[in-house]
VEXVEX-141887 format. One line per 3 residues: number of its first residue (from 1); their letters; for each residue z, x, y of C-alpha. Coordinates in pm, 1 decimal, always signed. Each point is the difference from the previous one (the first is absolute). Layout:
BEGIN
NUM	A	Z:X:Y  ...
END
This chain:
BEGIN
1	MKT	+2533.1:+10343.7:+1464.7  +334.4:-138.2:-123.5  +27.2:-248.9:+289.3
4	RTI	-355.4:-117.8:-61.0  +74.9:-62.9:-371.1  +310.2:-202.9:+86.1
7	IEY	-199.3:-206.6:+251.6  -269.5:-63.2:-262.4  +259.0:-116.6:-256.5
10	VAI	+162.6:-229.9:+256.0  -339.8:-144.0:+99.2  -102.1:-55.0:-364.0
13	TAG	+333.8:-165.6:-79.0  -17.9:-224.3:+307.1  -357.5:-95.7:-84.0
16	AIA	+91.9:-81.9:-360.7  +293.0:-215.4:+111.6  -214.5:-181.7:+255.7
19	LAL	-272.4:-62.5:-260.3  +255.3:-131.4:-252.8  +147.4:-236.3:+260.3
22	LIQ	-344.2:-129.3:+98.3  -97.1:-60.6:-362.8  +326.5:-186.5:-62.8
25	AFV	-34.2:-206.3:+318.3  -360.9:-106.1:-49.6  -130.1:+73.6:-351.9
28	VKP	+251.4:+21.5:-287.4  +373.9:-54.6:+6.7  +257.4:+35.3:-277.9
31	YRI	+246.1:-281.7:-74.3  +302.8:-22.3:-229.9  +56.1:-321.2:-198.5
34	PSG	+347.6:-128.1:+97.9  +41.2:-303.9:-227.2  -95.5:-148.3:-334.3
37	SME	-224.2:-270.8:+147.4  -319.2:+163.0:-133.7  +128.1:+82.0:-350.4
40	NTL	-149.5:+96.3:-237.5  -296.3:+120.5:+204.5  +222.2:+192.6:+243.2
43	LIG	+359.0:+95.7:-75.6  +288.2:+79.2:+233.6  -44.7:+356.8:+124.8
46	DRV	-372.8:+21.3:-75.6  -201.5:+155.5:+278.5  -348.3:-116.0:+94.6
49	LVN	-272.0:+104.8:+241.0  -137.2:-267.5:+230.8  -353.9:+4.5:+138.2
52	RIV	+38.8:-96.7:+367.0  -372.5:-20.6:+79.8  -146.2:-207.7:-286.1
55	YHT	+70.4:-332.4:+170.7  -181.3:+110.6:+313.6  -320.7:-26.6:-204.3
58	RDP	+80.6:-296.4:-226.7  +250.4:-281.4:-45.5  +273.6:+5.5:-264.4
61	HRG	-108.2:-125.7:-343.0  +198.7:-207.9:-245.2  +203.4:+235.6:-218.9
64	DIV	+25.7:+279.2:+259.0  +345.2:+152.7:+36.7  +56.3:-1.4:+375.6
67	VFN	+258.8:+153.5:+231.0  +61.9:-213.9:+307.5  +244.6:-42.1:+286.2
70	SKA	+153.2:-341.5:-54.0  +67.5:-166.1:+333.7  +200.5:-267.9:-182.7
73	KGV	+231.0:+255.4:-165.8  -18.1:+278.1:+260.0  -62.0:+264.3:-269.2
76	TLI	-283.7:+180.6:-175.1  -75.8:-150.8:-342.3  -230.6:+61.0:-294.1
79	KRV	-136.6:-298.8:-193.5  -313.4:-116.7:-178.4  -265.4:-219.6:+167.7
82	IAL	-7.4:-328.8:-193.2  -191.7:-242.5:+224.3  -258.2:+60.6:+271.3
85	PGE	-74.5:-172.0:+332.8  -105.2:-363.1:-37.1  +107.6:-27.6:-364.2
88	TIS	+247.7:-256.5:-129.4  +278.6:+142.7:-213.8  +225.6:-204.4:-224.9
91	LRD	+242.8:+45.8:-289.0  +5.3:-209.3:-316.4  +179.3:+67.3:-326.8
94	GRV	+97.2:+349.5:+110.9  -360.2:+103.7:+75.8  -179.2:+69.5:+329.4
97	YID	-307.8:-204.3:+84.7  -257.2:+88.8:+264.7  -218.7:-295.5:+100.6
100	DEV	+112.8:-177.0:-322.7  -105.2:+293.2:-225.9  +272.1:+184.8:-191.4
103	LDE	+31.7:+358.8:+118.9  -16.2:+270.1:-268.3  +292.6:+231.0:+79.1
106	PYV	+33.4:+276.2:-262.8  +209.8:+204.8:+244.4  +288.6:-251.5:+14.8
109	RHI	+312.6:+128.0:-172.4  +37.5:-105.7:-362.0  +327.7:-110.3:-158.6
112	NGS	+27.1:+30.8:-379.2  -378.4:+37.9:-21.0  -72.2:-315.4:+204.3
115	LEP	-122.6:-28.7:+356.7  +290.7:-56.6:+239.1  -39.1:-350.2:+149.4
118	TYP	-51.9:-45.0:+372.7  +209.7:-266.9:+166.2  -1.2:-130.1:+358.3
121	FTS	+282.8:+88.5:+232.4  +218.7:-292.2:+100.2  -14.1:+49.7:+376.4
124	GEP	-200.0:-318.6:+54.1  -244.8:+188.2:+225.6  -368.6:-77.4:-66.4
127	WSL	-60.1:+355.4:-129.4  +286.2:-19.6:-253.0  -265.1:-152.0:-231.4
130	QHP	+197.3:-307.9:-87.0  -333.6:-156.6:+102.3  -349.0:+155.3:+31.2
133	YTL	-42.8:+214.3:+312.5  -327.2:+88.0:+175.0  -11.2:+336.1:+174.7
136	GPN	-123.0:+45.7:+355.6  -309.9:+204.5:+91.1  +190.3:+332.9:+29.7
139	DYF	+281.5:-61.0:-248.0  +69.0:+153.0:-340.9  +250.9:-119.7:-258.7
142	MMG	+200.0:+294.2:-135.5  +214.6:+13.2:-314.2  +188.4:+264.2:-189.9
145	DNR	-87.0:+59.7:-365.0  +365.7:-62.2:-92.3  -6.4:-369.6:+86.7
148	TDS	+369.3:-71.7:-59.7  +114.8:+288.9:+221.6  -246.3:+8.8:+288.3
151	GDS	+43.8:-123.1:+353.9  -360.0:-79.9:+84.0  -228.3:-258.2:+160.5
154	RDW	+172.6:-278.3:-195.0  +307.7:+83.4:+208.0  -128.1:+110.3:+343.4
157	GPM	-355.7:-129.3:+14.7  -342.3:+161.3:+2.1  -73.9:+343.9:+141.5
160	HRS	-232.2:+8.6:+300.4  -291.9:+247.9:-10.2  +144.8:+181.1:+304.8
163	EVV	+309.3:+101.8:-204.2  -197.6:+212.3:-249.4  +77.2:+373.6:-13.7
166	GEA	-222.9:+89.9:-293.9  -68.7:-7.8:-373.0  +212.7:+187.7:-251.1
169	FFM	-248.3:+193.2:-212.2  +181.1:+283.0:-179.2  +343.8:+50.8:-154.3
172	YWP	+99.0:+365.7:+27.1  +367.6:-7.3:-97.0  +150.1:+28.3:-250.5
175	PTR	-255.1:+228.9:-168.2  +33.8:-189.8:-329.1  -139.6:-313.7:+171.6
178	LRI	-275.7:+176.3:+195.9  -298.4:-241.2:+23.7  -251.6:-185.7:+210.8
181	L	+115.9:-352.6:+87.2
END
């Protein structure tokens, strides 16, 4: 009887671990925010859950907070989708324009009560937004909400659809900031 109970506990524990690993690998995965590039939406040390299956059924939408494996940077990043495939993005007077329409961005960090301006990077690359840039059929333009402290598509170019890991949908740590994103 004692041996049987031990075997049952081991089997239940192994099954629970296997189930947790499968869920993390294919359904939902936790991520820790390592930098201030998404302030004030996400702060350094915040922890979010990422839905790994949502983009198997639909494409990313403008405004989604997406985790992706950046081939250009060789790291996993979290940024906001700003422009979609086929759209033309440009910057004028510190504002983002999509197909010549100003983009409403209430999530961008505010400084002294005013929206933080968005400026092009000075790399000279077409995606630095020193000039309007039209995205390819599977490309997304990603930016951090903290525009003055975010390495993003203005620096390393658009994200390809194949780089997407999933959509951040819930902040679970710290408990005082618990919320749906």
